[in-house]
N, C-alpha and C positions, 0 to 999 in steps of 0.2 A: 705711347701715342696711339690715337685712334687710326684704324685702317680704313682706306677708301678705295673704291674702284670707279674710274670715270671712263667714258668713251666719247670719242669725237674725232674731228679732223686735225691732223698734224699741221700746224701753222708755221713753225720755225724749228730748225735744228741748229743748235749752237754750242759753244763752249766745248769744242772738240768732240761733239756728239753726245755729251753727257747731260745737256739741257735741251728739253723738248717742250715746245709750247703747243697746247691742244685746245681747240675751241669745242666746248661741249654745248649742245643745244638741249633746252629743256622747256617744258610748258608750265606756266603758273597762271591760274585763273583764266584759262582759255587763250592766253597769249604766249607766243614763242619768244624765248630769250636765249642769249648766248652767254657763256661764262668761260673766261680764259684761265687755263691751268698751266702752271710751270712745273714740269716734272724733272726731277734731279735723279740721275742714274749713277750708280757706283762706278760704271765704266761705259765706254762709248757704245751706243746702239745705232750709230749712223749707218751701219751696214744692214740693219734690219728694217729701217723706216725711210720714207721719203716724204717731202712736204706734200700735203693733200691726201695722204693715205688716211684711212679710217683706222683708229687703233683703240684698244682697250688696255688701260694701264692701272695698276694698283700700287699702293704703298702707304706711307705714313702721311696723314693729313697735317698740314700746318698752314696758318694764315697770318697775315700781318696787315697793318694799315699802311697804305702807300698814297702818294700824290702824283699827279701829272698835270701838265698844262695843255689846254686845248689849243687848236689853231687860232682861236679868237683871243688867246692870252688869259683865259680863265683857269684858275687852279682848281682842280677837282680832287677830292679825297675818295679813295676806293679801298675795298678789301682785296688784297692779293691772295690768290689761292695757290698753294704749292703742294706737291707730292714729293716727299723725301724717300730715299732708298727705293725708287720706283722700279717696277718690273713690268715688262710687256706681257700681256695675257693673250692678245689676239691682234692681228693686223690684216686688213683688207686693202690691198693696193688700189690706187686710183684706176689702174688698168682693169683690175677685177671688178671694181664698182661699175665702170663703163660697160664692160662685157655683160654683167648681170642686168643692167638697165637697157641693153640693146643699143647703146650709143656707139659701138665699135664698128668700123668699116669691115664688111665681111672679108675683104682681102687680107686684113690684119689677123683674122682668126686662123689663118693657115699656120701649120707647124713650121719649125725651123727647116724642114725638108722641102718646103714650098708646096705642100699638098694639104688638102682638107681631110677631115675624117671620112668623107664620102668618096674620095678618090680610091681607085684600085691600086694595089701594090704593084710596082713595076717588075716583079719577078715571080 
């Protein structure tokens, strides 16, 4: 089977942590699109990921034709993208993403000891 690596935001963790849905963003002809990947792991990875984490996942590519019904009752045919025997290559937690973008409250940047890196040691 062909191997593939995708990266995107974790959307859903299910089936006892063995199925992860990831939204991958990509550009085509100057427009941004999203593609949903369903990643199947041999064992649970729920302790390594949370929803909204950014992750890079690799494994065996598989696709199939699927259908769904819209809210308006219209049936649509789509290509479902799957990664079999998936492996996590990298994870950037949502908290790390917020910290890197400057969205975190400065009070939350303190360590578990309740001090920041600029504070003097108490001894």
